[in-house]
BAFI-3210 file (N, C-alpha, C; in Angstrom, 3 decimals, decimal comma, padded with zeros to 6 digits):
// residues 265
n [1|2|3|4|5|6|7|8|9|10|11|12|13|14|15|16|17|18|19|20|21|22|23|24|25|26|27|28|29|30|31|32|33|34|35|36|37|38|39|40|41|42|43|44|45|46|47|48|49|50|51|52|53|54|55|56|57|58|59|60|61|62|63|64|65|66|67|68|69|70|71|72|73|74|75|76|77|78|79|80|81|82|83|84|85|86|87|88|89|90|91|92|93|94|95|96|97|98|99|100|101|102|103|104|105|106|107|108|109|110|111|112|113|114|115|116|117|118|119|120|121|122|123|124|125|126|127|128|129|130|131|132|133|134|135|136|137|138|139|140|141|142|143|144|145|146|147|148|149|150|151|152|153|154|155|156|157|158|159|160|161|162|163|164|165|166|167|168|169|170|171|172|173|174|175|176|177|178|179|180|181|182|183|184|185|186|187|188|189|190|191|192|193|194|195|196|197|198|199|200|201|202|203|204|205|206|207|208|209|210|211|212|213|214|215|216|217|218|219|220|221|222|223|224|225|226|227|228|229|230|231|232|233|234|235|236|237|238|239|240|241|242|243|244|245|246|247|248|249|250|251|252|253|254|255|256|257|258|259|260|261|262|263|264|265]
n.u [-124,436|-125,297|-122,826|-120,779|-119,957|-116,607|-114,018|-110,664|-109,162|-106,875|-106,546|-106,367|-104,222|-101,746|-100,848|-100,975|-100,613|-099,839|-100,643|-103,407|-104,543|-107,856|-110,455|-113,605|-116,835|-119,748|-122,920|-126,202|-128,040|-128,214|-125,576|-124,453|-122,362|-120,294|-119,806|-118,934|-116,631|-115,116|-114,701|-113,185|-110,930|-109,996|-109,376|-107,332|-106,414|-105,850|-108,396|-111,690|-114,509|-118,024|-120,852|-124,227|-127,396|-129,620|-132,373|-132,262|-129,648|-126,588|-125,807|-122,872|-120,101|-117,022|-114,240|-111,259|-108,619|-109,107|-111,008|-114,135|-114,421|-115,063|-114,816|-113,531|-111,471|-110,072|-111,254|-113,871|-113,621|-112,769|-115,094|-117,043|-115,879|-116,045|-118,835|-119,628|-118,034|-118,961|-121,482|-123,514|-124,308|-125,208|-122,776|-122,957|-124,157|-123,877|-122,312|-123,944|-123,695|-124,682|-123,504|-121,599|-120,510|-122,315|-124,027|-122,261|-120,635|-119,655|-118,277|-117,669|-114,891|-113,605|-110,740|-110,490|-111,872|-113,990|-114,405|-116,818|-116,438|-116,760|-115,149|-112,503|-111,280|-108,188|-107,132|-104,840|-102,586|-100,673|-100,220|-099,791|-097,227|-094,943|-095,613|-095,922|-093,354|-091,886|-093,070|-092,585|-089,896|-088,793|-088,926|-091,901|-092,538|-094,930|-098,012|-101,141|-104,670|-107,212|-110,616|-110,313|-107,568|-104,107|-101,806|-098,581|-096,550|-093,758|-090,565|-089,605|-090,007|-088,281|-087,809|-090,265|-090,326|-088,263|-089,101|-089,297|-091,336|-092,003|-094,085|-095,430|-095,643|-097,098|-099,490|-100,524|-101,578|-104,527|-106,208|-107,412|-105,228|-101,938|-100,908|-098,220|-096,701|-095,517|-094,301|-094,434|-091,785|-091,348|-092,023|-095,345|-096,331|-097,868|-097,892|-096,633|-097,247|-097,535|-099,155|-099,939|-101,440|-101,560|-103,240|-105,640|-105,315|-103,682|-100,556|-098,906|-100,617|-101,001|-102,145|-104,225|-107,321|-109,182|-107,520|-106,746|-108,914|-108,427|-105,861|-106,238|-107,728|-105,734|-103,302|-104,395|-105,223|-102,727|-101,292|-102,942|-104,738|-107,356|-107,311|-105,257|-102,409|-101,581|-099,086|-098,808|-096,281|-095,660|-094,396|-095,671|-096,970|-098,917|-101,121|-103,171|-105,616|-106,880|-109,615|-110,828|-114,100|-115,996|-117,493|-116,824|-114,677|-113,216|-111,966|-109,748|-108,878|-107,411|-108,549|-107,882|-108,846|-107,745|-108,289|-110,922|-113,488|-115,249|-116,824|-117,195|-117,907]
n.v [-082,111|-084,120|-084,388|-087,312|-089,732|-090,815|-093,049|-094,081|-097,131|-099,246|-102,550|-105,935|-105,329|-104,813|-102,490|-098,904|-097,828|-100,199|-103,508|-103,641|-100,891|-099,632|-097,808|-096,723|-096,095|-094,678|-094,967|-093,543|-094,291|-096,329|-095,935|-095,292|-097,538|-096,328|-093,912|-094,936|-096,277|-094,083|-092,775|-094,732|-094,780|-092,206|-092,423|-094,296|-096,598|-100,088|-101,227|-099,839|-099,732|-099,789|-099,100|-099,703|-099,309|-102,117|-103,279|-105,509|-105,949|-104,988|-103,669|-104,360|-103,404|-103,700|-101,922|-101,715|-099,389|-099,633|-101,645|-103,352|-105,834|-109,302|-110,312|-109,349|-109,359|-107,647|-105,125|-105,701|-106,364|-103,839|-102,343|-103,428|-102,720|-099,892|-099,502|-100,312|-098,536|-096,025|-095,975|-096,928|-099,484|-101,658|-102,532|-105,126|-106,627|-108,742|-107,785|-107,918|-108,681|-108,206|-109,363|-109,650|-112,125|-113,567|-113,938|-112,470|-112,223|-110,469|-110,603|-109,478|-110,494|-110,255|-108,271|-108,731|-108,939|-111,185|-112,661|-114,311|-116,227|-117,589|-120,680|-121,243|-123,695|-124,772|-126,430|-128,805|-127,396|-128,093|-127,344|-124,649|-124,158|-123,383|-120,787|-119,457|-119,718|-118,171|-115,642|-115,139|-115,506|-117,652|-121,193|-122,816|-125,155|-126,522|-126,042|-124,374|-123,797|-121,594|-120,437|-117,766|-117,202|-117,986|-120,118|-120,238|-122,443|-122,334|-123,550|-122,540|-119,974|-117,792|-117,664|-116,797|-114,195|-113,118|-112,999|-111,331|-110,359|-110,288|-107,986|-107,362|-109,805|-111,219|-109,802|-110,700|-113,171|-115,146|-114,618|-113,411|-112,750|-113,588|-115,778|-116,283|-118,672|-120,365|-122,704|-121,525|-119,800|-119,068|-119,055|-119,897|-119,164|-120,485|-120,458|-118,457|-115,747|-113,926|-111,528|-110,778|-108,657|-107,170|-107,175|-106,536|-103,983|-103,754|-103,858|-105,146|-106,511|-105,506|-107,061|-109,799|-110,797|-112,435|-114,119|-115,889|-117,504|-119,509|-120,286|-121,207|-123,735|-125,091|-125,140|-126,067|-128,651|-129,719|-129,516|-130,770|-129,508|-127,371|-124,753|-122,034|-119,810|-117,207|-115,224|-112,389|-111,486|-108,856|-105,492|-103,786|-105,724|-108,209|-110,042|-112,894|-114,750|-117,923|-120,174|-123,274|-124,208|-126,339|-125,650|-123,057|-120,324|-118,866|-115,732|-113,914|-110,751|-107,554|-104,078|-100,654|-097,366|-094,771|-092,371|-089,991|-088,497|-086,457|-086,992|-084,771|-084,436]
n.w [-030,065|-027,180|-024,673|-024,520|-022,158|-021,691|-021,111|-020,302|-019,695|-018,053|-018,624|-017,364|-015,738|-013,263|-012,235|-012,789|-016,210|-017,279|-018,543|-020,853|-022,558|-022,963|-024,538|-023,330|-024,226|-023,163|-024,141|-024,574|-026,410|-029,413|-031,857|-035,241|-037,166|-038,633|-037,296|-034,794|-035,625|-036,459|-034,021|-032,670|-034,313|-033,827|-031,092|-031,180|-029,852|-029,024|-028,769|-028,765|-026,784|-027,093|-025,301|-024,669|-023,099|-022,913|-022,160|-019,482|-019,876|-021,587|-024,744|-026,568|-028,432|-030,267|-031,492|-033,360|-034,336|-037,050|-037,785|-036,995|-034,460|-033,589|-031,024|-027,903|-025,157|-023,227|-023,548|-022,875|-020,172|-019,308|-019,943|-018,181|-015,730|-015,905|-015,992|-013,382|-011,890|-012,678|-011,658|-013,233|-012,982|-010,382|-007,939|-006,925|-008,848|-011,747|-014,838|-017,833|-021,211|-024,609|-027,604|-030,723|-030,471|-029,033|-025,798|-023,114|-019,913|-016,909|-013,687|-010,350|-008,437|-005,686|-005,824|-008,446|-011,782|-013,373|-016,440|-018,456|-021,121|-024,484|-025,162|-027,493|-028,702|-030,087|-033,148|-034,622|-037,037|-039,216|-041,829|-041,785|-040,994|-042,562|-043,479|-041,034|-039,946|-041,759|-041,355|-038,652|-038,289|-037,032|-036,499|-035,672|-033,000|-032,896|-034,669|-034,595|-035,074|-034,245|-033,733|-034,500|-034,901|-035,862|-034,193|-032,977|-031,490|-029,462|-028,230|-025,780|-023,255|-023,498|-026,218|-027,175|-026,141|-027,617|-030,241|-033,328|-035,454|-039,020|-039,837|-042,162|-043,479|-041,573|-041,724|-044,124|-043,670|-043,610|-041,251|-038,038|-036,392|-035,049|-032,575|-030,417|-028,406|-025,401|-022,868|-019,445|-017,626|-015,044|-011,511|-010,727|-013,204|-015,915|-018,714|-021,428|-023,736|-026,869|-029,031|-032,316|-034,642|-037,213|-039,436|-038,366|-037,569|-035,342|-034,484|-032,387|-029,734|-026,377|-024,169|-024,536|-024,103|-025,523|-026,983|-025,059|-024,814|-026,544|-025,731|-023,107|-023,364|-024,874|-023,271|-020,897|-021,551|-022,221|-019,786|-018,026|-016,294|-015,058|-014,109|-014,661|-015,055|-017,149|-018,772|-020,720|-022,744|-023,680|-024,270|-022,386|-020,858|-019,041|-016,842|-016,893|-015,347|-015,953|-016,424|-017,318|-018,282|-019,307|-022,350|-022,097|-021,083|-018,277|-017,571|-015,683|-014,271|-013,346|-013,350|-014,082|-013,897|-015,945|-017,177|-017,303|-019,199|-021,644|-024,734|-027,315|-029,946]
ca.u [-124,907|-125,028|-121,522|-120,796|-118,873|-115,556|-112,955|-109,581|-108,946|-105,845|-107,152|-105,393|-103,074|-101,491|-100,460|-101,258|-099,747|-099,493|-101,786|-103,847|-105,503|-109,044|-111,407|-114,981|-117,772|-121,058|-123,965|-127,588|-128,800|-127,295|-125,007|-124,126|-121,029|-119,304|-119,453|-118,135|-115,308|-114,402|-114,266|-112,108|-109,746|-109,523|-108,775|-106,077|-106,028|-106,123|-109,855|-112,644|-115,767|-119,224|-121,806|-125,538|-128,383|-130,510|-133,156|-131,494|-128,256|-125,994|-125,190|-121,431|-119,374|-115,601|-113,593|-109,862|-108,560|-109,439|-112,094|-114,911|-114,013|-116,129|-114,629|-112,401|-111,495|-109,658|-112,220|-115,048|-113,270|-112,793|-116,478|-117,683|-115,285|-116,585|-120,251|-119,693|-117,367|-119,767|-122,798|-124,516|-124,666|-124,927|-121,548|-123,252|-124,767|-122,980|-122,513|-124,322|-123,522|-125,111|-122,420|-121,518|-120,117|-123,321|-124,061|-121,063|-120,899|-118,516|-118,625|-116,581|-114,361|-112,614|-110,132|-110,470|-113,089|-113,952|-115,215|-117,304|-116,300|-116,774|-113,862|-112,215|-110,180|-107,496|-106,874|-103,529|-102,535|-099,311|-100,116|-099,430|-095,878|-094,012|-095,990|-095,630|-091,901|-091,441|-093,563|-092,047|-088,448|-088,410|-089,788|-092,690|-092,517|-096,253|-098,889|-102,543|-105,616|-108,437|-111,691|-109,903|-106,137|-103,095|-101,008|-097,248|-096,012|-092,303|-090,061|-089,326|-090,534|-087,317|-087,993|-091,453|-089,937|-087,298|-089,683|-089,392|-091,990|-092,177|-095,516|-096,019|-096,019|-098,198|-100,719|-101,039|-102,201|-105,983|-106,744|-107,439|-103,893|-101,063|-100,498|-096,977|-096,819|-094,567|-094,471|-093,911|-090,439|-091,265|-092,942|-096,719|-096,697|-098,001|-097,541|-096,468|-097,726|-097,607|-100,214|-099,688|-102,620|-101,547|-104,382|-106,761|-104,931|-102,995|-099,285|-098,799|-101,569|-100,322|-102,722|-105,348|-108,192|-109,805|-106,522|-106,700|-110,001|-107,773|-104,706|-106,687|-107,900|-104,473|-102,396|-105,108|-105,121|-101,325|-100,824|-103,881|-105,343|-108,373|-106,998|-103,897|-102,048|-100,816|-098,488|-098,566|-094,950|-095,488|-093,625|-096,433|-097,157|-100,149|-101,379|-104,563|-105,965|-107,852|-110,201|-111,683|-115,407|-116,744|-117,292|-116,578|-113,422|-113,313|-110,755|-109,716|-107,841|-107,720|-108,731|-107,552|-109,243|-106,646|-108,778|-112,372|-113,756|-116,469|-116,693|-118,041|-118,231]
ca.v [-083,332|-084,254|-085,022|-088,753|-090,118|-091,613|-093,369|-094,978|-098,099|-100,263|-103,845|-106,983|-104,555|-104,816|-101,130|-097,984|-097,797|-101,571|-104,186|-103,215|-099,784|-099,624|-096,721|-097,176|-095,031|-095,006|-094,376|-093,649|-094,878|-096,856|-095,065|-096,081|-098,133|-095,390|-092,997|-095,661|-096,504|-092,807|-092,546|-095,675|-094,304|-091,028|-092,854|-094,942|-097,665|-101,396|-101,393|-098,936|-100,435|-098,946|-099,761|-099,059|-100,114|-102,954|-104,015|-105,865|-106,149|-103,891|-103,971|-104,094|-103,590|-103,386|-101,459|-101,308|-098,168|-099,835|-102,588|-103,913|-107,216|-110,156|-110,664|-108,665|-109,574|-106,554|-104,033|-106,137|-106,163|-102,392|-101,876|-103,802|-101,874|-098,533|-099,516|-100,308|-097,347|-094,849|-096,096|-097,379|-100,849|-101,936|-103,337|-106,517|-107,310|-109,006|-107,045|-108,842|-108,019|-108,842|-109,059|-110,453|-113,478|-114,092|-113,329|-112,501|-111,625|-110,158|-110,527|-109,096|-111,555|-109,525|-107,193|-109,160|-109,078|-112,460|-112,688|-115,612|-116,140|-118,885|-121,297|-121,428|-124,660|-124,863|-127,732|-128,781|-126,748|-128,250|-126,678|-123,246|-124,078|-122,630|-119,377|-118,908|-119,611|-117,014|-114,412|-114,939|-115,612|-118,824|-122,325|-123,289|-126,576|-126,991|-124,985|-124,588|-122,817|-121,436|-119,792|-116,465|-116,946|-119,027|-120,199|-120,818|-122,881|-122,398|-124,470|-121,919|-118,622|-116,812|-117,552|-115,953|-112,803|-112,673|-112,963|-110,036|-110,795|-109,437|-107,690|-107,386|-111,192|-111,561|-109,167|-111,429|-114,427|-114,950|-114,813|-112,160|-112,458|-114,708|-115,950|-117,025|-119,124|-121,380|-122,920|-120,481|-120,008|-118,455|-119,653|-119,432|-118,828|-121,746|-120,252|-117,076|-115,548|-112,599|-111,532|-109,830|-108,594|-105,995|-107,209|-105,949|-102,639|-103,823|-104,557|-106,084|-106,195|-105,702|-108,207|-110,175|-111,746|-113,412|-115,128|-116,877|-118,455|-120,642|-120,731|-121,973|-125,149|-125,675|-125,432|-126,882|-130,036|-130,136|-129,607|-131,568|-128,683|-126,436|-123,399|-121,711|-118,401|-116,850|-113,892|-111,921|-110,915|-107,651|-104,460|-103,388|-106,945|-108,385|-111,378|-113,343|-116,019|-118,593|-121,408|-123,981|-124,584|-126,908|-124,909|-121,667|-120,009|-117,731|-114,926|-113,016|-109,721|-106,280|-102,930|-099,387|-096,200|-093,824|-091,071|-089,800|-087,272|-086,423|-086,876|-083,619|-084,371]
ca.w [-029,437|-025,753|-024,445|-024,257|-021,243|-022,307|-020,164|-020,686|-018,610|-018,236|-018,299|-017,065|-015,272|-011,825|-011,875|-013,893|-017,379|-017,630|-019,139|-022,177|-022,448|-023,813|-024,341|-023,114|-024,567|-022,590|-024,967|-024,122|-027,522|-030,422|-032,885|-036,432|-037,152|-039,171|-036,207|-033,814|-036,201|-036,437|-032,644|-032,378|-035,027|-033,083|-029,829|-031,595|-028,939|-029,622|-028,851|-028,121|-026,516|-027,088|-024,418|-024,712|-022,363|-023,705|-021,169|-018,289|-020,281|-022,339|-026,015|-026,526|-029,691|-030,122|-032,716|-033,398|-035,147|-038,466|-038,058|-035,887|-034,202|-033,069|-029,618|-027,273|-023,715|-022,342|-023,616|-022,118|-018,775|-019,082|-019,984|-016,925|-014,695|-016,020|-015,608|-011,924|-011,368|-012,993|-011,059|-014,207|-012,609|-008,981|-007,825|-006,604|-009,990|-012,887|-016,085|-018,896|-022,501|-025,852|-028,526|-031,949|-030,067|-028,128|-024,471|-022,279|-018,604|-016,053|-012,271|-009,459|-007,581|-004,904|-006,599|-009,837|-012,574|-014,079|-017,662|-018,917|-022,571|-025,177|-025,484|-028,923|-028,675|-031,372|-033,770|-035,281|-038,358|-039,753|-043,124|-041,585|-040,424|-043,400|-043,478|-039,719|-039,801|-042,536|-040,761|-037,311|-038,279|-036,250|-036,828|-034,529|-032,647|-033,311|-035,175|-034,281|-035,612|-033,460|-034,504|-035,003|-035,034|-035,925|-032,965|-033,137|-030,207|-029,444|-027,217|-024,494|-023,088|-023,999|-027,663|-027,368|-025,878|-028,625|-031,588|-034,007|-036,686|-040,188|-039,740|-043,506|-043,754|-040,657|-042,213|-045,285|-043,253|-043,647|-039,904|-037,266|-035,900|-034,741|-031,193|-030,193|-027,018|-024,920|-021,424|-018,569|-017,102|-013,719|-010,546|-010,809|-014,579|-016,653|-020,115|-021,869|-025,107|-027,479|-030,042|-033,402|-035,513|-038,091|-040,336|-037,628|-037,147|-034,053|-034,737|-031,262|-028,678|-025,091|-023,456|-025,390|-023,411|-026,420|-027,346|-023,982|-025,022|-027,223|-024,958|-021,933|-023,745|-025,344|-022,166|-019,920|-022,013|-022,156|-018,407|-017,253|-015,243|-015,542|-013,658|-015,091|-015,110|-018,332|-018,844|-022,076|-022,607|-024,477|-023,569|-021,203|-020,088|-018,285|-016,310|-017,008|-014,720|-016,810|-015,896|-018,271|-017,736|-020,422|-023,587|-021,727|-020,412|-017,363|-017,654|-014,543|-014,262|-012,698|-014,235|-013,436|-014,698|-016,136|-017,654|-017,492|-019,933|-022,456|-026,174|-027,641|-031,376]
c.u [-124,585|-123,678|-121,674|-119,656|-117,893|-114,429|-111,859|-109,229|-107,794|-106,396|-106,087|-104,085|-102,965|-101,089|-100,843|-100,186|-099,127|-100,735|-102,124|-104,852|-106,654|-109,837|-112,796|-115,903|-119,159|-122,142|-125,323|-128,475|-127,806|-126,799|-124,593|-122,654|-119,963|-118,853|-118,578|-116,736|-114,482|-113,886|-113,091|-110,818|-109,149|-108,827|-107,447|-105,524|-106,362|-107,622|-110,559|-113,962|-116,908|-120,327|-123,116|-126,533|-129,300|-131,296|-132,347|-130,013|-127,757|-125,520|-123,725|-120,825|-117,942|-115,020|-112,110|-109,806|-108,983|-110,630|-112,896|-114,519|-115,155|-116,015|-113,407|-112,516|-111,181|-110,645|-113,539|-114,807|-113,313|-114,215|-117,211|-117,179|-115,890|-118,052|-120,414|-119,152|-118,216|-121,154|-123,882|-125,024|-124,284|-123,705|-121,795|-123,850|-123,737|-123,311|-122,793|-124,337|-124,088|-124,148|-122,514|-121,052|-121,094|-123,281|-122,751|-121,413|-119,595|-119,021|-117,408|-116,196|-113,230|-112,067|-110,038|-111,854|-112,936|-114,929|-115,593|-117,394|-116,421|-115,364|-113,724|-111,046|-109,522|-107,357|-105,518|-103,613|-101,132|-099,117|-099,687|-097,981|-094,948|-094,324|-095,687|-094,130|-091,370|-091,843|-092,895|-090,523|-087,935|-089,398|-090,571|-092,475|-093,822|-097,049|-100,341|-103,379|-106,842|-109,502|-111,201|-108,459|-105,342|-102,245|-099,695|-096,722|-094,498|-091,844|-089,858|-089,789|-089,582|-087,464|-089,217|-091,081|-089,042|-087,897|-089,771|-090,017|-091,887|-093,676|-096,187|-096,453|-097,138|-099,515|-101,323|-101,741|-103,711|-106,667|-106,788|-106,046|-103,140|-100,686|-099,199|-096,956|-095,779|-094,858|-093,867|-092,541|-090,243|-092,279|-094,329|-097,174|-096,704|-097,624|-097,373|-096,962|-097,443|-098,633|-099,974|-100,880|-102,596|-102,709|-105,647|-106,432|-104,183|-101,670|-098,941|-099,729|-100,905|-100,814|-104,044|-106,203|-108,724|-108,811|-106,468|-107,904|-109,511|-106,610|-105,108|-106,971|-106,589|-103,589|-103,087|-105,044|-103,689|-100,876|-101,761|-104,519|-106,365|-108,040|-105,522|-103,682|-101,171|-100,266|-098,294|-097,310|-094,713|-094,671|-094,350|-096,674|-098,469|-100,334|-102,855|-104,694|-107,054|-108,352|-111,107|-112,982|-116,274|-116,451|-117,114|-115,180|-113,658|-111,953|-110,767|-108,578|-108,322|-107,883|-108,504|-107,966|-108,098|-107,160|-110,295|-112,583|-115,065|-116,103|-117,681|-118,518|-119,035]
c.v [-083,316|-084,921|-086,490|-089,094|-091,078|-091,810|-094,167|-095,833|-099,015|-101,593|-104,929|-106,347|-104,654|-103,437|-100,216|-098,053|-099,163|-102,219|-103,605|-102,082|-099,942|-098,361|-097,324|-095,980|-095,450|-094,250|-094,500|-094,305|-095,373|-095,765|-095,925|-096,488|-097,161|-094,401|-093,696|-095,926|-095,226|-092,491|-093,459|-095,276|-093,104|-091,426|-093,567|-095,890|-098,999|-101,625|-100,213|-099,694|-099,422|-099,714|-098,989|-099,917|-100,872|-103,835|-104,248|-106,052|-104,883|-104,420|-103,568|-104,399|-103,092|-102,991|-101,206|-099,975|-098,358|-100,744|-102,879|-105,371|-107,975|-110,429|-109,940|-108,799|-108,336|-105,385|-104,404|-105,969|-104,680|-101,854|-102,207|-102,928|-100,473|-098,491|-099,499|-098,992|-096,094|-094,901|-096,475|-098,785|-101,056|-102,849|-104,815|-107,299|-107,610|-108,078|-108,059|-108,085|-108,872|-108,397|-109,903|-111,877|-114,071|-113,406|-113,535|-111,884|-111,384|-110,050|-110,078|-110,285|-110,953|-108,369|-107,538|-109,023|-110,361|-112,423|-114,118|-115,550|-117,526|-119,398|-121,423|-122,406|-124,798|-126,294|-127,653|-128,173|-126,864|-127,558|-125,223|-123,067|-123,200|-121,135|-118,728|-118,747|-118,400|-115,709|-114,102|-114,959|-116,744|-119,941|-122,776|-124,782|-127,241|-125,786|-125,373|-123,504|-122,797|-120,787|-118,509|-116,407|-118,196|-118,961|-120,897|-121,160|-123,023|-123,230|-123,864|-120,473|-117,569|-116,609|-116,705|-114,487|-112,249|-112,530|-111,523|-110,290|-109,779|-109,153|-107,629|-108,803|-111,647|-111,024|-109,905|-112,728|-114,222|-115,273|-113,456|-111,756|-113,741|-114,663|-116,744|-117,399|-120,192|-121,618|-121,777|-120,842|-119,338|-119,120|-119,041|-119,031|-120,116|-121,619|-118,762|-116,972|-114,125|-112,698|-110,411|-109,842|-107,347|-105,977|-106,674|-104,556|-102,596|-104,574|-105,575|-105,615|-106,448|-106,910|-108,543|-111,226|-112,822|-114,462|-116,233|-117,815|-119,671|-121,186|-121,541|-123,428|-125,820|-126,080|-126,220|-128,355|-130,547|-130,393|-130,401|-130,817|-127,747|-124,990|-123,112|-120,203|-118,168|-115,443|-113,541|-111,053|-109,774|-106,636|-103,998|-104,573|-106,993|-109,838|-111,687|-114,686|-116,664|-119,860|-122,014|-124,397|-125,101|-126,163|-123,416|-121,548|-118,794|-117,040|-113,916|-112,021|-108,470|-105,189|-101,647|-098,253|-095,200|-092,426|-091,098|-088,482|-087,356|-086,275|-085,801|-083,607|-085,591]
c.w [-027,958|-025,564|-024,042|-023,303|-021,914|-021,302|-020,854|-019,479|-018,992|-017,723|-018,200|-016,596|-013,756|-011,316|-013,030|-014,971|-017,685|-018,234|-020,502|-022,053|-023,438|-023,521|-024,192|-023,293|-024,097|-023,349|-024,301|-025,169|-028,562|-031,365|-034,069|-036,416|-037,653|-038,102|-035,172|-034,342|-036,180|-035,030|-032,304|-033,090|-034,319|-031,793|-030,069|-030,534|-029,601|-029,773|-028,193|-028,000|-026,470|-026,367|-024,460|-023,945|-023,304|-022,738|-019,909|-018,598|-020,970|-023,686|-025,972|-027,895|-029,502|-031,479|-032,459|-034,155|-036,601|-038,730|-036,790|-035,720|-033,524|-031,580|-029,087|-025,764|-022,909|-022,383|-022,935|-020,621|-018,425|-019,044|-018,689|-015,783|-014,716|-015,610|-014,091|-011,357|-011,567|-012,373|-012,034|-013,867|-011,160|-008,849|-007,522|-007,743|-011,070|-014,044|-017,185|-020,219|-023,626|-026,943|-029,789|-031,660|-029,063|-026,772|-023,721|-020,933|-017,870|-014,627|-011,487|-008,594|-006,761|-005,721|-008,081|-010,454|-013,366|-015,242|-018,006|-020,439|-023,196|-025,407|-026,998|-029,051|-030,046|-031,851|-034,451|-036,678|-038,935|-041,093|-043,000|-041,165|-041,253|-043,374|-042,130|-039,511|-040,553|-041,876|-039,425|-037,263|-037,428|-036,528|-035,600|-034,272|-033,056|-033,784|-034,924|-034,943|-034,711|-034,330|-035,173|-035,498|-035,386|-034,660|-033,298|-031,747|-030,321|-028,253|-025,855|-024,479|-023,638|-025,499|-027,990|-027,185|-026,978|-030,017|-032,104|-035,373|-037,813|-040,288|-041,111|-043,867|-042,827|-041,196|-043,400|-044,904|-043,118|-042,315|-039,212|-036,824|-035,607|-033,261|-031,180|-028,717|-026,711|-023,441|-020,622|-018,031|-015,747|-012,803|-010,687|-012,193|-015,396|-018,120|-020,379|-023,303|-025,553|-028,607|-031,040|-034,356|-036,387|-039,069|-039,676|-037,110|-035,837|-034,265|-033,652|-030,159|-027,314|-024,303|-024,137|-024,697|-024,331|-026,896|-026,301|-024,000|-025,804|-026,403|-023,726|-022,291|-024,154|-024,167|-021,059|-020,266|-021,859|-020,715|-017,500|-016,098|-015,860|-015,198|-013,905|-015,010|-016,330|-018,213|-020,307|-022,042|-023,588|-023,679|-022,307|-020,277|-019,341|-017,893|-016,421|-016,297|-015,564|-016,124|-016,960|-017,581|-018,876|-021,702|-023,342|-021,111|-019,532|-017,325|-016,522|-014,618|-013,551|-013,749|-013,442|-014,370|-014,735|-016,469|-017,704|-018,224|-020,677|-023,914|-026,636|-029,087|-031,796]
res [m|t|p|v|p|l|c|t|v|d|a|f|a|d|a|p|f|a|g|n|p|a|a|v|c|l|l|d|a|p|r|d|a|a|w|m|q|a|v|a|t|e|m|n|l|a|e|t|a|f|v|v|p|r|g|e|a|f|g|l|r|w|f|t|p|s|v|e|v|d|l|c|g|h|a|t|l|a|a|a|h|v|l|w|d|a|g|r|l|d|p|g|r|p|a|r|f|e|t|r|s|g|p|l|s|a|t|r|a|g|e|f|i|e|l|d|f|p|a|t|p|p|v|p|a|p|d|a|a|a|a|l|a|a|a|l|g|t|a|p|a|r|c|w|r|s|r|f|d|l|i|a|e|l|g|e|a|a|a|v|r|a|v|a|p|d|l|r|l|v|a|r|l|p|v|r|g|v|i|v|t|a|p|g|d|a|a|g|v|d|f|v|s|r|f|f|a|p|q|s|g|v|p|e|d|p|v|t|g|s|a|h|c|a|l|a|p|l|w|g|e|r|l|g|r|d|t|l|t|g|v|q|a|s|r|r|g|g|t|i|r|v|r|r|a|g|d|r|v|l|l|g|g|r|a|i|t|i|l|r|g|e|l|l|a]
***
């Protein structure tokens, strides 16, 4: 087969080897899901994005090492970055994607890339408190449920950093994953979070754009502001600028290409 361009990009990263790495595969024509899943398993990153031209837009699908997912922020940011960087898209034009979560877009905003994603505002989920406490080893102050995930709100950022979940119990929860969050504890940081999704093949995700589609409405409502800054307190860490815009959320971050190569099989 003709070699397929393949890149690794650190997304929502302020420096190399930070943020969340994603693989981006640039296709000339659609490929079947089994092949894409095999590639994503081989890459063994939280997400591999597959991009294929589709008229004035691009088809975009995301795979973890074990499943296809409906929405992924960091791999979308990485895909847009690669399209501009590889000359597949004029730098002055937005990247428009057709996905399982509807139309998405990315635009350049100085050194940042801004994603336009659907908001997934959470609702109270007190019925999940016992299961979350058992899985996380700490009792949440409040529990929430978004379109994809359960959210455990803790009292302080230090408690988020200290969480050591029982991933076997997290994996049994009937959701994509679990977000743990608390108010920020540093200047310029409005909230912190971590994200665990062993049921999706990702024990802990370094930086999760799609989780912020729920965190932006949650903390925006709590703090009475539309523009916020979140830090995902994983080992690699990452910063996401968020802005509420009606039923949409704008997610801003940087991307850094780490590797360029070709897929030969």
